[in-house]
N, C-alpha and C positions, 0 to 999 in steps of 0.2 A: 295533332301529331306530336308524340313525345320527342324529347331531345335526342334520345338514342336512335329512334327511327329516322329523324331528320339528318343526323350525322351519317347514318348508314346510307341514306339516299344520296347525300352529297358525295360520299366516298365512291359510290358506284358511278355516279355521274362524272366525277373527276377521273376515274379510271377509263371511262368511255372516251372522254375528251383527250386524255393522254394517248390512248390507242389510236384515235383518229389522227392526232398530230404525228405520231410515229409512222403511220401509213402514208400520210401526205409527204413527210420528209424523206422516207427511205424507199417506199414502194413506188410512188407515182413517178419520181425521176427515172426509175428503171423501165417503166412501160410507156412513158410519154416522150414525144420528141421535144426538142428545146423550145420550139414554137408553141406547142400545146402546153408545156409546163409554164411558160411565161404567161400564156393566156389564163391558165388556172390561177396563177399568182395574182393577176388583176382581179379575177372574180373574188378571190379571198380578201383582197383589199376592200372591195365593195361590200363584202360581208361585215367588215368592221363598221362601215357606215350604217349598214342595216341594223347592227346592234344598237347604235345610238338612236336610230329612228324607233326601234322597238321600245326603248326606254321612255321616250317622250310620247309615243302614240299608243303602243300596246299596253303599257302599264299606267300611264298618266292620262290617256284619252285625248291627247292634243295632237291633231294631225298637222305636222309641219310640212309645208311645201317649199321651204326655203333652205333645206340642209345643203343644197348645192353651193350656197354661199360659203359655208364653213369648210366644205371639202375643197373648194377652189382656193380659199385663203391658205389652207395648209399646203396645197400644191405650190402656190406662189411663193410661200416662205422658203421652201426647199429650193425651188427654181432660182430664186434670187441668189442663194448661196452658190448654186452650181454655175451661175453666170459670173460671179466674182472670183471663185476659187482659183481658176487658172491664170488670173490677171495679176499684174504687178500692182503694188500699193498705189492708189490714186488713179489707176486706169479706169476707163469706162467700158461697159459692155458695148459691143459693136453697134447695136441698134440705136443707142443714145447718140452716137456720133452722127448717124444718118439724120437725126432730127435736130442737130445743132446744139445738143447739150454739152456744156463745157466743164461742168463740175458735177461730181456724183451727188445725187440728192441725199440730204442728211440722214434719212431713215434707211438708206441702203447700206450704209457703212457697217452697221453691226452684223449684218448677215454674212459678212466675210468669214466669221467664225462658225464652224459647223455646229458647235455646241449650242450657240444662241439660236441658230436656224432650227435645230432639232427641237428645242424647247418652244420656239415660236410656232412650229407646226401644230402643237397642242394648245398652247396657252392663248395665242391670238384669237383663234375661233372660240375658245371657251370664254374669253373676256367679252368678245362681241356678243356671244350668246347670252351672257349674264346681263349685259347692258340692254339688249333688245328685250330680253325676257322681263327685266324689271319694269321697263317702260310699258310693256303690254299687260303684264299680269297685275300690276298695282291698280290698273283700271278695270280689272276683272273681265278682260276680254278673253273669250274662249269660243269653242265650237267653230262654226264655219267662218266667223269673223277673224279668228286667229289664223286660220288657214289662208284666208284672202290676204291678210297683212303680211304673212311670211312669203307668199307668192309675189306680192308687190315689192317686198324688200329684195327679192332675188332679181327682179327686173331692174330695180334701181342700181344695185351693185353691178349687174351685167353691163348696163349702159355706162356706168362710171369707169369701169376698167377698160371697156372698149374705147372710151374717149381719151384715155391717158396714154397717147402714143409715146410721149417723151419719158414717161415713168415706167410703163409696163408693156410697151410695144403694141398697144391697142389690140385689134382683132387678131394679130399674128401671135400674140402671147410670147412667153419666154421660152425660146427653143435654142437648138444648136449648142448643147452642152455635151461634152464627151467624157468627162472624168468626175469621179466623186471620191474624195479622200485619196486621190492619186491613182485610183483604179479605173480602167476603161469600162464605162457603163454598158457598152455594147458587147463585151466579151461574155462567153457562155458561163464562165466562172462567176463573174460579177452578177449576172442575171440569176444564177442559181442562189447566190448569197442573198439577193433581194427576196427570192422566193422563200427561203428558210426564215428570214427575218419576218416576212409577212405572216407565215404560219405561226411563229412564236408570238408575234404581236396580237394575232387573232385569238390565240389561246389566253393571253394575258387579259385582253379586253373582255373576253367571255367570262373569265373568272371574276373580273371586277364587277361586271353587270350581274352575275349570279350572286355575288356577295351582297350587292346593294339591294337586290330584289328579294332575297331569301329571308330577310329580317324585318324589323319593325319599319324601317324606311320603305321597303317594298310594299308592305301592307298599307302604309299610309298613302302611297302613290295610287294603289288600287282603290282605296277609299275616296280619294280625290276624283278619280275617274268615274266612279259609280255614283257618288253624291257629294259634291263639293260643299253644298250648303250644310249638310249634316256634319261634315268635318269642322266647319266654322263653329257650329253650335257646340261641339265638344271641346272647344277651347284652342284648337289649332288654327294658325294662320297659313292657309295653303300657298300664299304668294311666295314666301321664302323657299318652300320646298319645290315649287314649280320653277322658280328661277334657277335653283341649284341643279335640278335634273335637266333643265334645258341647257345649262352651261356644260354639264358633263356630256350630254348628248352631242352638243356642238363640237366638243373636244375629240370625241370619237370619230 
């Protein structure tokens, strides 16, 4: 495909994405109830996760059964901020007092800042994905063995967080937060803002994935999926690329 045809195709695709985004932002709120719109927003948030899974599975051929880890870590990062935001400096979330905690754990303090929490939502899962990916891919683990390892990692993290009552409230999770940046999270206006932000983030994430997969990097991922040994014979080391795409996928 020539460059002109490729650019034309991307422009058409971009126009379609913009049109869908405009429909979601302006038309859907007019025809859906607040409950249905909130539900649609949740589905769109899960679509962002699906983009990450498509990168690692659809393009790279690695079926990850552990993406729930990264999704949960992002949720915990924001929930920790929401627990701390309405409190005075040095105060503890209510659940910690129930378990006899007298001092805020050291790693909780930074989440009092919204900016740090927003970055942590992306970079903590990405960092964990890079570490896990390096440990797995450097040993050339792939196929069903990779899938089993990611599923096992999910169980390990699930049991770890459930067992940390003093740090994360165990099986109850981090709940009972009412405000974000001073706004009532349960108000219709705030819920609509969440919906619009979700639509915009989905569009940005789609554009990022499309940019990654439409060039040389995307072709290399497909080559790794189809025949990793041949990629090695041509002089590329697939490990670094697999770690990178796994980290990006985890961040999404």
